[in-house]
C-alpha positions in Angstrom: 0.0 0.0 0.0 1.2 3.5 -0.8 1.9 5.8 2.0 -0.8 8.6 2.2 -0.4 12.3 3.0 -2.3 11.7 6.2 0.2 9.0 7.4 3.1 11.5 6.7 1.2 14.1 8.7 0.6 11.7 11.7 4.3 10.6 11.6 5.5 14.3 11.7 2.9 15.3 14.2 1.5 18.2 12.0 -1.7 18.6 9.9 -2.1 17.2 6.4 -2.4 20.8 5.2 1.1 21.6 6.6 2.5 18.5 4.8 1.0 19.9 1.6 2.4 23.3 2.1 5.9 21.8 2.6 5.7 19.6 -0.6 4.1 22.3 -2.8 6.3 25.2 -1.7 5.3 28.8 -2.0 4.0 28.9 1.6 6.0 30.0 4.6 6.6 27.0 7.1 8.8 27.1 10.1 12.2 25.6 9.7 11.8 23.0 12.5 8.3 22.0 11.2 9.7 21.7 7.7 12.5 19.5 8.8 10.0 17.1 10.7 7.9 16.8 7.5 10.8 16.2 5.2 12.2 13.6 7.7 8.8 11.8 7.7 8.6 11.9 4.0 12.0 10.1 3.8 11.4 7.6 6.6 8.0 6.5 5.2 9.0 6.6 1.6 6.2 8.8 0.7 5.8 9.6 -3.1 3.5 12.4 -4.1 0.9 11.8 -6.8 2.3 14.2 -9.4 -0.7 14.2 -11.8 -3.1 14.7 -8.9 -1.0 17.7 -7.7 -0.7 19.1 -11.2 -4.6 18.9 -11.6 -5.2 20.6 -8.2 -2.7 23.3 -8.8 -3.1 23.7 -12.6 0.6 23.4 -12.9 3.4 20.9 -11.9 7.1 20.7 -10.9 7.8 19.3 -14.3 10.1 21.4 -16.5 10.4 20.5 -20.3 13.8 21.0 -21.9 13.8 20.8 -25.7 17.1 20.1 -27.3 18.0 19.4 -31.0 20.3 16.3 -30.3 21.0 15.1 -26.7 24.0 13.2 -28.1 25.7 16.4 -29.3 28.0 17.8 -26.6 26.6 21.3 -27.1 23.2 20.2 -25.9 24.3 17.7 -23.4 26.4 20.4 -21.5 23.6 22.9 -21.7 20.9 20.4 -20.6 23.2 19.0 -17.8 24.0 22.3 -16.4 20.3 23.3 -16.5 19.1 20.1 -14.9 21.7 20.5 -12.0 20.6 23.9 -11.4 17.0 22.8 -11.3 17.5 20.6 -8.4 19.8 22.6 -6.0 20.3 21.1 -2.4 17.8 22.4 0.0 14.1 22.1 0.7 11.7 20.2 -1.4 10.1 23.4 -2.7 13.2 24.0 -4.7 13.2 20.7 -6.6 12.1 20.4 -10.3 11.8 17.4 -12.6 13.6 18.1 -15.8 12.2 16.2 -18.9 14.6 16.4 -21.9 12.9 16.2 -25.2 15.0 15.5 -28.3 13.5 17.2 -31.4 16.4 16.3 -33.9 15.9 19.9 -35.1 12.5 19.0 -36.5 10.1 22.0 -36.3 7.1 19.6 -36.2 8.6 17.8 -33.2 9.2 21.0 -31.4 5.5 21.8 -31.6 4.4 18.4 -30.8 6.5 18.2 -27.6 5.2 21.6 -26.5 1.7 20.3 -26.9 2.5 17.3 -24.8 4.1 19.4 -22.1 1.1 21.7 -22.1 -1.1 18.7 -21.6 1.0 17.6 -18.6 0.6 21.1 -17.1 4.4 21.6 -17.1 5.5 24.3 -14.7 7.9 25.7 -17.2 9.7 25.0 -20.5 13.2 25.8 -21.9 13.7 25.7 -25.7 17.4 25.4 -26.6 19.4 25.7 -29.7 18.9 27.7 -33.0 15.4 28.4 -34.3 14.1 27.4 -37.6 13.3 30.7 -39.3 10.3 29.7 -41.5 7.3 32.1 -41.1 4.8 29.5 -40.7 6.7 27.8 -38.0 7.6 30.9 -36.2 3.9 31.9 -36.1 2.8 28.5 -34.8 5.6 28.5 -32.1 4.8 32.0 -31.0 1.1 31.0 -30.5 2.0 27.9 -28.7 4.6 29.6 -26.4 2.1 32.4 -25.6 -0.6 30.1 -24.8 1.7 28.2 -22.4 3.0 31.3 -20.8 -0.6 32.8 -20.4 -1.2 29.9 -18.0 1.6 31.1 -15.7 4.2 28.6 -16.9 7.5 30.5 -17.6 9.2 29.8 -21.0 12.9 30.5 -21.6 14.3 30.7 -25.1 17.9 29.6 -24.8 20.4 30.1 -27.6 17.7 31.5 -29.9 16.1 34.9 -30.7 13.1 36.3 -29.0 9.6 35.6 -30.3 6.9 38.3 -30.7 4.8 37.2 -27.8 2.5 39.7 -26.1 4.1 41.9 -23.4 3.7 40.9 -19.9 4.0 37.2 -20.4 6.7 35.2 -18.5 8.8 34.6 -21.6 12.6 35.3 -21.3 15.3 35.0 -23.9 19.0 34.0 -23.3 21.1 34.6 -26.4 24.7 34.0 -27.3 26.8 36.7 -29.1 27.3 34.4 -32.2 27.8 37.4 -34.4 30.5 38.9 -32.4 32.3 35.6 -31.8 32.2 34.8 -35.6 33.5 38.3 -36.3 36.4 38.0 -34.0 37.3 34.6 -35.3 37.3 35.8 -38.9 39.2 38.9 -37.8 41.9 36.6 -36.2 42.3 34.8 -39.5 42.5 38.0 -41.5 45.2 39.4 -39.0 47.2 36.3 -39.6 47.2 37.2 -43.4 44.5 34.9 -44.8 42.4 36.2 -47.6 41.0 33.0 -49.2 38.9 31.9 -46.3 36.3 29.2 -46.8 33.5 28.7 -44.6 31.3 25.7 -43.8 28.0 27.1 -42.4 25.2 25.2 -40.8 21.6 24.7 -42.2 20.6 27.9 -44.1 17.2 28.2 -42.3 18.5 28.3 -38.8 19.0 31.4 -36.6 22.4 30.2 -35.4 23.7 29.8 -39.0 22.5 33.3 -40.0 24.1 35.0 -37.0 27.5 33.2 -37.3 27.7 33.6 -41.0 26.6 37.3 -40.7 29.5 37.9 -38.2 32.0 36.2 -40.5 31.0 38.3 -43.5 31.0 41.5 -41.6 34.7 41.0 -40.6 35.6 40.2 -44.3 33.7 43.5 -45.4 35.4 45.6 -42.7 38.8 44.4 -43.9 38.1 44.7 -47.7 34.8 45.5 -49.3 35.6 42.9 -52.1 36.3 40.1 -49.8 32.8 38.8 -49.1 32.2 38.5 -52.8 35.5 36.9 -53.5 35.1 34.3 -50.7 31.4 33.6 -51.5 32.2 30.6 -53.8 34.1 29.2 -50.8 31.0 29.0 -48.6 29.2 25.7 -48.2 26.0 25.1 -46.2 25.9 21.8 -44.3 24.6 20.2 -41.1 26.2 20.5 -37.7 27.6 17.0 -37.6 31.2 15.8 -38.1 30.2 14.0 -41.3 28.6 17.2 -42.6 32.0 18.9 -42.3 33.8 16.1 -44.0 31.4 16.1 -46.9 31.4 19.9 -47.3 35.3 20.0 -47.4 35.4 17.4 -50.0 33.0 19.5 -52.0 35.3 22.5 -51.5 38.2 20.5 -52.7 36.3 19.3 -55.8 35.7 22.8 -56.8 39.3 23.4 -57.2 39.3 27.0 -55.7 42.3 27.9 -53.5 41.8 28.6 -49.9 44.3 28.9 -47.0 41.7 28.7 -44.1 38.4 27.1 -43.1 36.0 28.4 -40.6 33.5 25.8 -39.4 29.9 26.2 -38.0 30.8 24.5 -35.0 33.5 22.2 -33.5 31.9 19.0 -34.7 31.9 20.3 -38.3 35.6 21.3 -37.8 36.6 17.9 -36.9 35.1 16.6 -40.2 36.8 19.5 -42.0 40.3 18.4 -40.5 39.6 14.8 -41.4 38.9 15.5 -45.1 42.0 17.8 -45.5 44.2 15.2 -43.8 42.9 12.6 -46.2 43.7 14.8 -49.1 47.4 15.2 -47.8 46.8 18.7 -46.6 48.6 19.8 -43.2 47.0 21.7 -40.5 47.9 24.5 -39.9 51.0 24.5 -42.2 48.9 24.3 -45.4 45.4 25.3 -44.2 44.3 26.7 -41.0 41.0 25.3 -39.3 38.7 27.0 -36.8 35.5 25.9 -35.1 32.9 27.4 -32.8 31.5 26.5 -29.3 34.8 25.3 -27.6 33.5 21.8 -26.7 35.7 19.9 -24.3 37.5 17.8 -27.0 38.9 21.0 -28.7 42.1 20.9 -26.6 42.8 17.3 -27.3 42.7 17.4 -31.1 45.9 17.5 -33.0 46.6 20.3 -33.2 44.3 21.8 -30.6 41.4 23.6 -32.2 41.1 27.4 -32.4 37.5 28.1 -31.7 35.0 30.5 -30.0 33.9 29.7 -26.5 30.1 29.7 -26.0 29.2 29.8 -22.2 27.0 26.8 -22.2 27.2 26.0 -18.5 26.5 29.5 -17.5 23.6 29.6 -20.0 22.0 26.4 -18.5 22.2 27.7 -14.9 20.7 31.1 -15.9 17.9 29.4 -17.8 17.1 27.3 -14.8 16.9 30.4 -12.6 14.6 32.1 -15.0 12.2 29.2 -15.5 11.8 28.7 -11.8 11.4 32.3 -11.0 14.6 32.4 -8.9 15.8 35.2 -11.1 13.8 37.8 -13.1 14.9 38.8 -16.7 15.9 42.4 -17.5 13.0 44.7 -18.6 13.7 43.9 -22.3 13.4 40.2 -21.5 16.5 39.5 -23.3 20.0 38.5 -21.9 22.9 38.2 -24.3 25.9 36.2 -23.0 29.4 37.0 -24.4 31.4 34.7 -26.4 35.2 34.5 -26.4 38.0 33.6 -28.9 40.2 30.7 -28.0 43.4 30.8 -30.1 45.1 27.3 -30.4 47.4 25.5 -32.6 45.1 24.9 -35.6 45.5 28.4 -37.0 48.6 29.9 -38.3 49.7 32.4 -41.0 49.1 31.2 -44.6 51.9 29.5 -46.5 53.6 31.1 -49.4 51.7 33.6 -51.4 48.4 32.6 -49.7 47.1 30.6 -52.8 47.1 27.1 -51.5 45.9 24.4 -51.6 
């Protein structure tokens, strides 16, 4: 037989209402009383009826976390940090159950998971990763997010641009300075002397791709107004996986256009770029420099170590957790932009000879 709320109350010497206040949070309860209730819960092995609590309160302690690919270190680090911050040590009122939903970057899956979470009366939702910038999907996503937020469930957009939801709703945005990071990375390559810079971008309809490619091109334009057009044939759109970087680099080599550096959409892509170059007998960085984006843990262990742009994933996860639980309020604009940082390592160097290789 399952332990009841009344049995916990009797064991702790308090009323069932007091036990309910301790378990649900949001009500002042004396420290000694709270300790007795929590000890009784632990000793009796009481498990709260989550669906019943959600029905009664019109919300729950469940927080949905939508990611593109949980196997990708980018999303793994972000979700791990977020989940850890959702369950800090302390009273039961601070605990949240994080449910990670893997969308595989599919817009329809994103909407479907949000509908499921709404049906479960989720107490909050965090959407991570770049947004698919297609008008129909943006409109549908905006409507879904606004409807959830209107019930009082906070929504945090993490790593994507804000949505045009009505003012006053609990919707916060945590963005990365992808544009500035890409600008500084391209500027680094230009300072070294590179002029024929190839670029392996992400999917063309993704907000992350747009921001990073725009920053890259802005640096080229600032250095020389003719450079963006000259380097345009050296830009290839691909996915965010290692295999995408490998295939894109093979395509660049087939085109036969000279380049001395490759900027990659992210670090996974950069490893594929490096593999294709080595397979073709091209040395890194002696013949071609390679740079990534995100600064995932493996970057320091590649040979040579990968020059990249650090994205503050752990900080973003912790901040998103604070926002979705109400432990921190967003700025008046609703938008927080976290800085990125250039990490220069051994995979970039001045171009060889006259800068026309390979």
